[in-house]
C-alpha positions as a Python dict, from the first residue, in 0.01 Angstrom:
ca = {
    (1, 'M'): (0, 0, 0),
    (2, 'E'): (216, -223, -216),
    (3, 'G'): (289, -579, -115),
    (4, 'R'): (606, -775, -186),
    (5, 'H'): (573, -1147, -235),
    (6, 'H'): (872, -1381, -268),
    (7, 'L'): (827, -1693, -480),
    (8, 'G'): (1169, -1851, -452),
    (9, 'N'): (1397, -1601, -622),
    (10, 'L'): (1109, -1415, -790),
    (11, 'V'): (985, -1095, -627),
    (12, 'V'): (628, -994, -713),
    (13, 'T'): (524, -641, -617),
    (14, 'S'): (147, -610, -597),
    (15, 'L'): (-34, -282, -642),
    (16, 'P'): (-267, -143, -375),
    (17, 'G'): (-589, -346, -354),
    (18, 'W'): (-433, -662, -501),
    (19, 'L'): (-426, -938, -240),
    (20, 'D'): (-286, -1289, -215),
    (21, 'V'): (-594, -1504, -282),
    (22, 'T'): (-407, -1830, -344),
    (23, 'H'): (-588, -1997, -53),
    (24, 'E'): (-920, -1938, -231),
    (25, 'I'): (-822, -2149, -534),
    (26, 'A'): (-974, -2496, -524),
    (27, 'A'): (-671, -2705, -620),
    (28, 'D'): (-413, -2923, -448),
    (29, 'S'): (-118, -2696, -534),
    (30, 'P'): (-253, -2375, -684),
    (31, 'P'): (-12, -2122, -832),
    (32, 'F'): (50, -1800, -642),
    (33, 'T'): (-258, -1588, -719),
    (34, 'L'): (-339, -1220, -677),
    (35, 'G'): (-688, -1073, -701),
    (36, 'R'): (-888, -772, -593),
    (37, 'A'): (-1172, -809, -342),
    (38, 'D'): (-1407, -649, -596),
    (39, 'G'): (-1211, -768, -899),
    (40, 'A'): (-1299, -914, -1234),
    (41, 'G'): (-1018, -1168, -1262),
    (42, 'V'): (-702, -1316, -1114),
    (43, 'L'): (-331, -1287, -1184),
    (44, 'Q'): (-139, -1614, -1142),
    (45, 'F'): (235, -1685, -1129),
    (46, 'S'): (402, -2020, -1205),
    (47, 'A'): (779, -1992, -1155),
    (48, 'A'): (1064, -2231, -1230),
    (49, 'A'): (1415, -2162, -1101),
    (50, 'Y'): (1736, -2296, -1253),
    (51, 'E'): (1887, -2549, -1014),
    (52, 'S'): (2176, -2728, -1182),
    (53, 'G'): (2319, -2861, -1504),
    (54, 'L'): (2386, -2675, -1825),
    (55, 'L'): (2304, -2308, -1770),
    (56, 'P'): (2011, -2211, -1995),
    (57, 'N'): (2031, -1913, -2228),
    (58, 'I'): (1673, -1790, -2228),
    (59, 'T'): (1607, -1508, -2476),
    (60, 'V'): (1297, -1318, -2582),
    (61, 'E'): (1281, -1552, -2882),
    (62, 'V'): (1264, -1851, -2644),
    (63, 'L'): (986, -1678, -2449),
    (64, 'K'): (798, -1617, -2776),
    (65, 'D'): (825, -1987, -2863),
    (66, 'L'): (701, -2085, -2517),
    (67, 'L'): (400, -1855, -2545),
    (68, 'T'): (324, -1987, -2893),
    (69, 'D'): (331, -2345, -2757),
    (70, 'F'): (116, -2239, -2460),
    (71, 'S'): (-149, -2079, -2682),
    (72, 'R'): (-154, -2365, -2934),
    (73, 'S'): (-185, -2634, -2668),
    (74, 'R'): (-489, -2452, -2527),
    (75, 'E'): (-631, -2363, -2869),
    (76, 'L'): (-645, -1993, -2774),
    (77, 'G'): (-632, -1867, -3131),
    (78, 'R'): (-438, -1568, -3256),
    (79, 'G'): (-292, -1341, -2988),
    (80, 'F'): (-298, -963, -2990),
    (81, 'D'): (-154, -668, -2793),
    (82, 'L'): (203, -793, -2810),
    (83, 'V'): (453, -682, -2547),
    (84, 'S'): (821, -770, -2587),
    (85, 'R'): (1100, -631, -2370),
    (86, 'E'): (1458, -723, -2293),
    (87, 'Q'): (1554, -498, -1999),
    (88, 'P'): (1565, -519, -1705),
    (89, 'T'): (1366, -846, -1724),
    (90, 'L'): (1294, -1039, -2044),
    (91, 'I'): (918, -1027, -2110),
    (92, 'Y'): (704, -1159, -2393),
    (93, 'G'): (325, -1144, -2371),
    (94, 'R'): (1, -1147, -2568),
    (95, 'S'): (-372, -1134, -2507),
    (96, 'F'): (-631, -1387, -2621),
    (97, 'N'): (-1008, -1405, -2637),
    (98, 'F'): (-1144, -1757, -2606),
    (99, 'G'): (-1510, -1834, -2558),
    (100, 'S'): (-1645, -1598, -2296),
    (101, 'Q'): (-1301, -1548, -2139),
    (102, 'F'): (-1014, -1303, -2182),
    (103, 'L'): (-659, -1422, -2110),
    (104, 'R'): (-335, -1226, -2104),
    (105, 'A'): (-20, -1437, -2073),
    (106, 'W'): (340, -1333, -2023),
    (107, 'Y'): (658, -1536, -2008),
    (108, 'C'): (931, -1357, -1812),
    (109, 'S'): (1293, -1446, -1742),
    (110, 'N'): (1629, -1326, -1621),
    (111, 'G'): (1795, -1548, -1883),
    (112, 'R'): (1817, -1839, -1640),
    (113, 'D'): (1491, -1864, -1442),
    (114, 'I'): (1143, -1832, -1587),
    (115, 'V'): (789, -1748, -1484),
    (116, 'L'): (457, -1783, -1664),
    (117, 'V'): (210, -1514, -1557),
    (118, 'T'): (-154, -1528, -1661),
    (119, 'Y'): (-449, -1296, -1609),
    (120, 'V'): (-797, -1438, -1674),
    (121, 'C'): (-1137, -1272, -1652),
    (122, 'E'): (-1472, -1267, -1827),
    (123, 'K'): (-1443, -1108, -2171),
    (124, 'G'): (-1538, -741, -2160),
    (125, 'Y'): (-1409, -680, -1807),
    (126, 'E'): (-1038, -689, -1887),
    (127, 'T'): (-1002, -312, -1925),
    (128, 'T'): (-1067, -265, -1553),
    (129, 'E'): (-759, -463, -1444),
    (130, 'V'): (-524, -553, -1729),
    (131, 'G'): (-337, -222, -1691),
    (132, 'D'): (-261, -305, -1327),
    (133, 'C'): (-149, -653, -1430),
    (134, 'E'): (80, -514, -1700),
    (135, 'A'): (232, -279, -1440),
    (136, 'M'): (293, -562, -1191),
    (137, 'V'): (448, -784, -1459),
    (138, 'G'): (668, -492, -1564),
    (139, 'V'): (831, -472, -1220),
    (140, 'L'): (887, -846, -1163),
    (141, 'R'): (1240, -909, -1039),
    (142, 'F'): (1456, -1215, -1002),
    (143, 'V'): (1702, -1200, -712),
    (144, 'D'): (2002, -1421, -637),
}
């Protein structure tokens, strides 16, 4: 069964077997987190909604720049497996191998609001879940 999770105006649709495991993250204010009971990694969502002021004009190029800054600030190295899409939701993502970890990161937007989505697992186990993660990111929706 799918689950629908509302993070402000962002709707996350989880695939069967993916559960809200946010409460299991040892942090004061952890991001919304999905994981499988028998899973290799976690999928995390950090959303920011436009509130007031000059209306932003977020494009795929802006998302690319954000992901470049994200990867540089964390010294992730060169990304691979690029995904870039403009409809119905703007999406820009890449994968990274760093140390013993695998990370896939996506920036997504409706042109006004934005979400950073990350999937992290031990390197070598990503093939078991990254397809599910890509599918869930692909159906993210922003609602008014």
